N, CA, C and O of each residue as an XYZ file, in Angstrom:
644
protein
N    -116.306     60.006     58.161
C    -115.664     58.797     57.734
C    -116.706     57.677     57.758
O    -117.334     57.424     58.786
N    -116.879     57.027     56.641
C    -117.861     55.947     56.566
C    -117.188     54.675     56.083
O    -116.129     54.703     55.455
N    -117.825     53.573     56.391
C    -117.370     52.281     55.894
C    -118.550     51.602     55.224
O    -119.706     51.839     55.574
N    -118.239     50.752     54.254
C    -119.323     50.051     53.574
C    -119.670     48.768     54.339
O    -119.034     48.426     55.335
N    -120.685     48.081     53.848
C    -121.179     46.886     54.545
C    -120.106     45.797     54.619
O    -120.023     45.076     55.614
N    -119.293     45.675     53.579
C    -118.245     44.644     53.591
C    -117.193     44.952     54.643
O    -116.749     44.055     55.360
N    -116.790     46.222     54.741
C    -115.838     46.603     55.785
C    -116.421     46.350     57.173
O    -115.717     45.878     58.065
N    -117.685     46.657     57.356
C    -118.332     46.427     58.655
C    -118.332     44.934     58.991
O    -118.067     44.557     60.133
N    -118.628     44.082     58.003
C    -118.607     42.628     58.236
C    -117.177     42.166     58.556
O    -116.981     41.285     59.393
N    -116.190     42.756     57.894
C    -114.795     42.406     58.145
C    -114.386     42.795     59.569
O    -113.709     42.027     60.252
N    -114.791     43.974     60.010
C    -114.501     44.406     61.386
C    -115.169     43.459     62.381
O    -114.540     43.016     63.343
N    -116.438     43.154     62.148
C    -117.147     42.234     63.043
C    -116.479     40.859     63.091
O    -116.407     40.240     64.153
N    -115.994     40.385     61.953
C    -115.388     39.053     61.887
C    -114.034     39.000     62.589
O    -113.625     37.939     63.061
N    -113.334     40.131     62.664
C    -111.964     40.120     63.195
C    -111.801     40.842     64.523
O    -110.713     40.807     65.098
N    -112.835     41.493     65.029
C    -112.661     42.295     66.245
C    -112.306     41.459     67.472
O    -111.747     41.993     68.430
N    -112.608     40.194     67.468
C    -112.215     39.328     68.571
C    -110.863     38.684     68.358
O    -110.399     37.913     69.198
N    -110.226     38.993     67.242
C    -108.916     38.440     66.914
C    -108.955     37.653     65.632
O    -110.009     37.196     65.190
N    -107.799     37.504     65.047
C    -107.675     36.689     63.842
C    -107.613     35.220     64.244
O    -107.152     34.898     65.339
N    -108.070     34.329     63.375
C    -107.979     32.894     63.695
C    -106.511     32.466     63.779
O    -105.668     32.957     63.028
N    -106.222     31.553     64.693
C    -104.855     31.075     64.881
C    -104.603     29.910     63.926
O    -104.575     28.745     64.323
N    -104.424     30.263     62.665
C    -104.181     29.295     61.601
C    -103.010     29.797     60.755
O    -102.636     30.966     60.848
N    -102.434     28.928     59.939
C    -101.312     29.369     59.092
C    -101.679     30.497     58.119
O    -100.816     31.288     57.738
N    -102.949     30.576     57.717
C    -103.378     31.610     56.771
C    -104.638     32.307     57.304
O    -105.732     32.100     56.780
N    -104.479     33.132     58.347
C    -105.662     33.738     58.983
C    -106.462     34.638     58.048
O    -107.692     34.640     58.108
N    -105.796     35.399     57.191
C    -106.536     36.284     56.284
C    -107.325     35.476     55.254
O    -108.419     35.872     54.852
N    -106.767     34.352     54.832
C    -107.481     33.470     53.917
C    -108.711     32.865     54.566
O    -109.753     32.723     53.926
N    -108.590     32.507     55.847
C    -109.744     31.944     56.559
C    -110.848     32.985     56.703
O    -112.023     32.692     56.481
N    -110.461     34.204     57.078
C    -111.453     35.286     57.191
C    -112.102     35.528     55.831
O    -113.312     35.736     55.740
N    -111.301     35.498     54.794
C    -111.829     35.689     53.439
C    -112.902     34.643     53.129
O    -113.941     34.962     52.549
N    -112.646     33.405     53.514
C    -113.630     32.337     53.297
C    -114.927     32.591     54.036
O    -116.005     32.318     53.508
N    -114.839     33.107     55.245
C    -116.038     33.415     56.026
C    -116.897     34.458     55.327
O    -118.126     34.409     55.382
N    -116.225     35.414     54.662
C    -116.933     36.574     54.112
C    -117.165     36.500     52.602
O    -117.770     37.404     52.027
N    -116.691     35.435     51.955
C    -116.860     35.328     50.505
C    -115.958     36.290     49.741
O    -116.324     36.766     48.667
N    -114.782     36.577     50.290
C    -113.807     37.457     49.651
C    -112.555     36.663     49.334
O    -112.431     35.502     49.723
N    -111.624     37.292     48.625
C    -110.312     36.671     48.457
C    -109.411     37.147     49.589
O    -109.682     38.162     50.231
N    -108.345     36.406     49.820
C    -107.383     36.804     50.842
C    -106.822     38.193     50.525
O    -106.663     39.016     51.427
N    -106.526     38.454     49.267
C    -105.999     39.760     48.861
C    -106.995     40.877     49.176
O    -106.597     41.958     49.611
N    -108.284     40.621     48.958
C    -109.301     41.637     49.267
C    -109.338     41.941     50.761
O    -109.453     43.103     51.151
N    -109.242     40.915     51.596
C    -109.242     41.123     53.050
C    -108.054     41.992     53.438
O    -108.214     42.973     54.164
N    -106.882     41.644     52.969
C    -105.669     42.405     53.303
C    -105.774     43.835     52.789
O    -105.451     44.773     53.517
N    -106.218     44.019     51.553
C    -106.355     45.370     50.982
C    -107.359     46.209     51.764
O    -107.112     47.387     52.020
N    -108.480     45.620     52.145
C    -109.492     46.361     52.898
C    -108.972     46.751     54.284
O    -109.192     47.876     54.733
N    -108.288     45.833     54.961
C    -107.723     46.165     56.267
C    -106.685     47.279     56.144
O    -106.669     48.204     56.956
N    -105.825     47.195     55.141
C    -104.819     48.245     54.931
C    -105.475     49.585     54.614
O    -105.036     50.621     55.112
N    -106.514     49.575     53.798
C    -107.206     50.817     53.446
C    -107.891     51.429     54.664
O    -107.855     52.645     54.851
N    -108.520     50.585     55.502
C    -109.162     51.119     56.707
C    -108.118     51.672     57.673
O    -108.363     52.669     58.352
N    -106.972     51.033     57.731
C    -105.906     51.557     58.593
C    -105.390     52.888     58.044
O    -105.166     53.820     58.816
N    -105.202     52.992     56.754
C    -104.724     54.238     56.139
C    -105.712     55.384     56.356
O    -105.303     56.536     56.503
N    -107.013     55.073     56.377
C    -108.040     56.103     56.592
C    -108.281     56.393     58.072
O    -109.016     57.321     58.408
N    -107.672     55.612     58.953
C    -107.855     55.830     60.383
C    -109.082     55.149     60.957
O    -109.442     55.412     62.104
N    -109.732     54.286     60.201
C    -110.898     53.557     60.702
C    -110.445     52.555     61.764
O    -111.086     52.406     62.804
N    -109.343     51.878     61.490
C    -108.709     51.016     62.485
C    -107.299     51.546     62.710
O    -106.655     52.042     61.786
N    -106.830     51.435     63.942
C    -105.510     51.971     64.262
C    -104.393     51.007     63.945
O    -103.346     51.409     63.437
N    -104.606     49.733     64.241
C    -103.533     48.771     64.050
C    -104.074     47.360     64.106
O    -105.184     47.105     64.573
N    -103.261     46.465     63.622
C    -103.507     45.041     63.765
C    -102.312     44.555     64.576
O    -101.169     44.637     64.126
N    -102.584     44.052     65.767
C    -101.480     43.731     66.664
C    -101.775     42.498     67.494
O    -102.927     42.109     67.690
N    -100.716     41.905     67.968
C    -100.805     40.796     68.895
C    -101.047     41.351     70.285
O    -100.391     42.316     70.680
N    -101.961     40.775     71.029
C    -102.232     41.186     72.409
C    -102.017     39.988     73.317
O    -102.964     39.267     73.632
N    -100.765     39.769     73.744
C    -100.493     38.580     74.551
C    -101.109     38.662     75.937
O    -101.322     39.751     76.471
N    -101.390     37.513     76.506
C    -101.840     37.423     77.886
C    -100.580     37.299     78.731
O    -100.002     36.217     78.831
N    -100.151     38.403     79.340
C     -98.909     38.425     80.099
C     -98.894     37.371     81.201
O     -97.866     36.741     81.448
N    -100.019     37.183     81.854
C    -100.088     36.228     82.956
C     -99.821     34.809     82.464
O     -99.116     34.051     83.131
N    -100.373     34.435     81.310
C    -100.151     33.104     80.762
C     -98.693     32.896     80.363
O     -98.219     31.761     80.308
N     -97.977     33.992     80.084
C     -96.566     33.921     79.714
C     -95.645     33.982     80.930
O     -94.423     33.962     80.785
N     -96.225     34.055     82.119
C     -95.422     34.107     83.332
C     -94.984     35.502     83.736
O     -94.193     35.663     84.665
N     -95.488     36.500     83.050
C     -95.162     37.892     83.363
C     -96.296     38.403     84.253
O     -97.266     38.992     83.776
N     -96.147     38.162     85.557
C     -97.258     38.400     86.479
C     -97.134     39.674     87.294
O     -98.073     40.049     87.996
N     -95.998     40.343     87.214
C     -95.839     41.616     87.922
C     -95.967     42.733     86.894
O     -95.131     42.861     85.999
N     -96.989     43.519     87.023
C     -97.266     44.591     86.075
C     -97.508     45.858     86.873
O     -98.321     45.876     87.796
N     -96.802     46.910     86.514
C     -96.940     48.151     87.258
C     -97.046     49.347     86.342
O     -96.282     49.487     85.387
N     -97.996     50.204     86.641
C     -98.114     51.464     85.910
C     -97.184     52.456     86.597
O     -97.454     52.909     87.709
N     -96.084     52.788     85.918
C     -95.197     53.800     86.476
C     -95.737     55.169     86.085
O     -96.176     55.385     84.956
N     -95.693     56.082     87.041
C     -96.208     57.435     86.814
C     -95.094     58.417     87.132
O     -94.346     58.228     88.092
N     -94.983     59.475     86.319
C     -93.849     60.375     86.391
C     -94.295     61.821     86.275
O     -95.181     62.148     85.486
N     -93.681     62.673     87.057
C     -93.866     64.120     86.968
C     -92.694     64.655     86.155
O     -91.607     64.888     86.685
N     -92.932     64.846     84.862
C     -91.876     65.217     83.918
C     -92.103     66.641     83.425
O     -93.239     67.057     83.196
N     -91.019     67.376     83.267
C     -91.051     68.737     82.712
C     -91.886     68.728     81.429
O     -91.586     67.976     80.502
N     -92.918     69.549     81.372
C     -93.827     69.563     80.217
C     -93.109     69.814     78.898
O     -93.508     69.267     77.869
N     -92.071     70.619     78.908
C     -91.348     70.937     77.672
C     -90.603     69.723     77.119
O     -90.278     69.683     75.932
N     -90.335     68.746     77.963
C     -89.577     67.562     77.542
C     -90.412     66.283     77.550
O     -89.936     65.231     77.123
N     -91.645     66.365     78.031
C     -92.461     65.171     78.264
C     -92.729     64.371     76.995
O     -92.638     63.144     77.020
N     -93.054     65.026     75.897
C     -93.393     64.282     74.679
C     -92.183     63.516     74.146
O     -92.301     62.335     73.817
N     -91.044     64.157     74.056
C     -89.838     63.491     73.551
C     -89.414     62.358     74.481
O     -89.063     61.272     74.021
N     -89.444     62.608     75.780
C     -89.062     61.561     76.730
C     -90.081     60.424     76.747
O     -89.707     59.257     76.866
N     -91.357     60.757     76.628
C     -92.390     59.734     76.579
C     -92.214     58.806     75.391
O     -92.448     57.603     75.504
N     -91.805     59.350     74.256
C     -91.546     58.536     73.068
C     -90.401     57.559     73.340
O     -90.465     56.393     72.951
N     -89.371     58.040     74.002
C     -88.223     57.170     74.327
C     -88.622     56.083     75.329
O     -88.218     54.928     75.192
N     -89.412     56.457     76.331
C     -89.867     55.474     77.319
C     -90.750     54.432     76.634
O     -90.597     53.237     76.882
N     -91.668     54.871     75.778
C     -92.567     53.949     75.088
C     -91.850     52.980     74.168
O     -92.396     51.925     73.844
N     -90.640     53.310     73.739
C     -89.869     52.443     72.850
C     -89.115     51.342     73.602
O     -88.582     50.424     72.978
N     -89.068     51.425     74.919
C     -88.377     50.394     75.694
C     -89.097     49.059     75.555
O     -90.328     49.018     75.560
N     -88.351     47.975     75.431
C     -88.984     46.682     75.154
C     -89.819     46.139     76.306
O     -90.629     45.237     76.093
N     -89.652     46.651     77.501
C     -90.436     46.168     78.639
C     -91.628     47.063     78.961
O     -92.327     46.831     79.947
N     -91.867     48.083     78.138
C     -93.009     48.987     78.307
C     -94.027     48.660     77.222
O     -93.724     48.752     76.032
N     -95.245     48.277     77.636
C     -96.261     47.943     76.630
C     -96.964     49.173     76.096
O     -97.390     49.189     74.942
N     -97.092     50.201     76.913
C     -97.682     51.447     76.434
C     -97.282     52.593     77.355
O     -97.108     52.435     78.564
N     -97.145     53.747     76.724
C     -96.794     54.966     77.461
C     -97.625     56.092     76.880
O     -97.876     56.135     75.676
N     -98.055     57.010     77.750
C     -98.882     58.112     77.272
C     -98.798     59.282     78.237
O     -98.402     59.139     79.394
N     -99.182     60.441     77.727
C     -99.228     61.667     78.522
C    -100.662     61.928     78.941
O    -101.599     61.665     78.187
N    -100.827     62.447     80.147
C    -102.142     62.841     80.665
C    -101.978     64.134     81.441
O    -100.896     64.419     81.955
N    -103.042     64.915     81.530
C    -102.965     66.139     82.338
C    -102.811     65.793     83.821
O    -103.331     64.785     84.299
N    -102.102     66.631     84.513
C    -101.976     66.472     85.968
C    -103.311     66.836     86.625
O    -104.125     67.544     86.032
N    -103.530     66.352     87.850
C    -104.707     66.716     88.640
C    -104.193     67.291     89.962
O    -104.290     66.670     91.020
N    -103.648     68.490     89.854
C    -103.039     69.143     91.020
C    -104.108     69.569     92.017
O    -105.214     69.917     91.604
N    -103.822     69.553     93.288
C    -102.504     69.341     93.897
C    -102.232     67.879     94.241
O    -101.119     67.548     94.649
N    -103.211     67.005     94.088
C    -103.060     65.631     94.567
C    -102.301     64.701     93.627
O    -101.691     63.732     94.079
N    -102.331     64.979     92.336
C    -101.753     64.060     91.351
C    -100.862     64.845     90.393
O    -101.358     65.418     89.423
N     -99.548     64.882     90.651
C     -98.643     65.702     89.842
C     -98.128     65.009     88.579
O     -97.340     65.596     87.837
N     -98.556     63.785     88.324
C     -97.944     62.973     87.270
C     -98.571     63.241     85.891
O     -99.788     63.367     85.753
N     -97.693     63.325     84.875
C     -98.171     63.575     83.514
C     -97.714     62.522     82.507
O     -98.237     62.478     81.393
N     -96.756     61.680     82.868
C     -96.276     60.624     81.981
C     -96.541     59.278     82.645
O     -96.186     59.064     83.804
N     -97.170     58.374     81.897
C     -97.534     57.055     82.401
C     -96.879     56.003     81.501
O     -96.854     56.158     80.280
N     -96.354     54.945     82.098
C     -95.738     53.871     81.315
C     -95.978     52.535     82.015
O     -95.614     52.369     83.179
N     -96.587     51.590     81.314
C     -96.876     50.274     81.876
C     -95.659     49.380     81.722
O     -95.180     49.146     80.612
N     -95.158     48.877     82.867
C     -93.964     48.035     82.909
C     -94.390     46.606     83.242
O     -95.256     46.384     84.089
N     -93.771     45.647     82.566
C     -94.084     44.235     82.799
C     -92.824     43.492     83.227
O     -91.736     43.756     82.715
N     -92.977     42.555     84.173
C     -91.863     41.730     84.626
C     -92.364     40.454     85.266
O     -93.563     40.279     85.479
N     -91.435     39.562     85.571
C     -91.800     38.286     86.190
C     -92.088     38.423     87.678
O     -92.804     37.605     88.256
N     -91.526     39.465     88.302
C     -91.802     39.728     89.710
C     -91.603     41.227     89.966
O     -91.103     41.951     89.106
N     -91.993     41.673     91.140
C     -91.920     43.101     91.460
C     -90.484     43.614     91.505
O     -90.232     44.781     91.205
N     -89.550     42.755     91.874
C     -88.139     43.155     91.889
C     -87.679     43.520     90.472
O     -86.984     44.518     90.276
N     -88.070     42.711     89.498
C     -87.729     42.989     88.100
C     -88.385     44.287     87.626
O     -87.746     45.095     86.952
N     -89.652     44.487     87.974
C     -90.354     45.713     87.588
C     -89.678     46.930     88.221
O     -89.524     47.964     87.571
N     -89.277     46.809     89.485
C     -88.602     47.921     90.170
C     -87.283     48.267     89.479
O     -86.937     49.443     89.359
N     -86.549     47.255     89.027
C     -85.291     47.509     88.319
C     -85.549     48.229     86.995
O     -84.791     49.116     86.603
N     -86.609     47.845     86.321
C     -86.964     48.498     85.057
C     -87.432     49.934     85.309
O     -87.167     50.830     84.507
N     -88.114     50.140     86.406
C     -88.538     51.498     86.781
C     -87.312     52.376     87.024
O     -87.307     53.548     86.646
N     -86.288     51.828     87.642
C     -85.036     52.560     87.871
C     -84.392     52.938     86.533
O     -83.818     54.019     86.393
N     -84.493     52.042     85.563
C     -83.958     52.315     84.222
C     -84.696     53.499     83.578
O     -84.076     54.354     82.947
N     -86.012     53.538     83.742
C     -86.789     54.665     83.208
C     -86.400     55.957     83.920
O     -86.230     56.991     83.274
N     -86.259     55.908     85.228
C     -85.875     57.101     85.992
C     -84.548     57.653     85.483
O     -84.385     58.868     85.370
N     -83.599     56.772     85.176
C     -82.302     57.216     84.653
C     -82.469     57.866     83.276
O     -81.820     58.869     82.977
N     -83.325     57.303     82.454
C     -83.585     57.872     81.124
C     -84.209     59.266     81.245
O     -83.866     60.169     80.482
N     -85.119     59.439     82.196
C     -85.796     60.733     82.375
C     -84.859     61.785     82.972
O     -84.994     62.975     82.686
N     -83.933     61.357     83.781
C     -82.923     62.252     84.337
C     -83.498     63.443     85.068
O     -84.494     63.332     85.784
N     -82.853     64.599     84.879
C     -83.228     65.832     85.574
C     -84.597     66.373     85.176
O     -85.151     67.223     85.873
N     -85.151     65.885     84.055
C     -86.477     66.359     83.612
C     -87.587     65.796     84.491
O     -88.728     66.252     84.418
N     -87.262     64.810     85.321
C     -88.253     64.162     86.173
C     -88.130     64.668     87.602
O     -87.055     64.636     88.202
N     -89.250     65.133     88.130
C     -89.287     65.642     89.504
C     -89.721     64.588     90.509
O     -89.314     64.638     91.670
N     -90.539     63.637     90.082
C     -91.036     62.609     90.995
C     -91.611     61.445     90.187
O     -91.892     61.571     88.995
N     -91.774     60.321     90.860
C     -92.361     59.156     90.214
C     -92.896     58.199     91.247
O     -92.563     58.284     92.429
N     -93.734     57.281     90.784
C     -94.292     56.260     91.659
C     -94.673     55.088     90.765
O     -94.543     55.161     89.544
N     -95.141     54.018     91.373
C     -95.613     52.874     90.600
C     -96.849     52.297     91.262
O     -96.925     52.186     92.486
N     -97.809     51.934     90.439
C     -99.063     51.339     90.896
C     -99.121     49.931     90.312
O     -99.204     49.765     89.095
N     -99.077     48.916     91.175
C     -99.061     47.533     90.709
C    -100.469     47.021     90.447
O    -101.413     47.345     91.167
N    -100.589     46.208     89.391
C    -101.860     45.562     89.072
C    -102.158     44.505     90.114
O    -101.263     43.806     90.588
N    -103.421     44.399     90.460
C    -103.834     43.361     91.412
C    -104.791     42.365     90.767
O    -105.081     41.318     91.347
N    -105.287     42.684     89.566
C    -106.167     41.764     88.849
C    -106.154     42.122     87.374
O    -105.740     43.216     86.992
N    -106.612     41.186     86.548
C    -106.696     41.405     85.109
C    -107.999     42.128     84.815
O    -109.073     41.696     85.232
N    -107.890     43.223     84.098
C    -109.077     43.956     83.687
C    -109.406     43.610     82.242
O    -108.581     43.036     81.531
N    -110.586     43.952     81.819
C    -111.024     43.742     80.440
C    -110.002     44.368     79.498
O    -109.637     45.533     79.656
N    -109.541     43.593     78.520
C    -108.547     44.083     77.579
C    -109.078     43.947     76.157
O    -108.560     43.152     75.374
N    -110.082     44.700     75.830
C    -110.623     44.673     74.478
C    -110.863     46.098     74.018
O    -111.009     47.016     74.826
N    -110.900     46.259     72.741
C    -111.224     47.550     72.173
C    -112.715     47.646     71.879
O    -113.515     46.839     72.352
N    -113.058     48.628     71.106
C    -114.436     48.839     70.689
C    -114.957     47.610     69.960
O    -114.248     47.020     69.145
N    -116.163     47.232     70.244
C    -116.806     46.106     69.555
C    -118.042     46.615     68.833
O    -118.884     47.303     69.410
N    -118.130     46.261     67.554
C    -119.324     46.581     66.766
C    -120.303     45.423     66.891
O    -119.900     44.272     67.063
N    -121.559     45.728     66.806
C    -122.582     44.686     66.763
C    -123.160     44.679     65.359
O    -123.263     45.720     64.710
N    -123.533     43.505     64.902
C    -124.180     43.424     63.593
C    -125.406     44.340     63.597
O    -126.174     44.360     64.558
N    -125.574     45.079     62.534
C    -126.720     45.972     62.406
C    -126.496     47.341     63.026
O    -127.370     48.205     62.946
N    -125.323     47.555     63.652
C    -125.088     48.874     64.251
C    -124.216     49.722     63.361
O    -123.912     50.865     63.702
């Protein structure tokens, strides 16, 4: 999979986020000497080819007052894990959910879901909601609370790379 020089410049121009203006694609187009339609078409084409996965908002939960964040971990029946993980990931208070291999005997968990709330009591209530959704397919669960903000960026290209 290759990209041309214009696509590379577009990725470099937008990898830190789109400008917070009424017409962000038009502004990016101005930076690159393209039309707004060309910027949108190129981004859509790169997404269709799998060069970029998505264009999404990445809010700062802490700035929004959502300061209790916990990674819930679950030991879910492997035969049901994918379907249940999809349902858990669709919950409005879960920012991301994914499956990972267990690391037995110390780590039996295979389903992970990040829960956000205003305080730990709220996160615990949401964790209880997930446990109910998982039902009998879940053998165990736990939660690991965030204690600091970690780097939240994706891959960054450098000019000339």
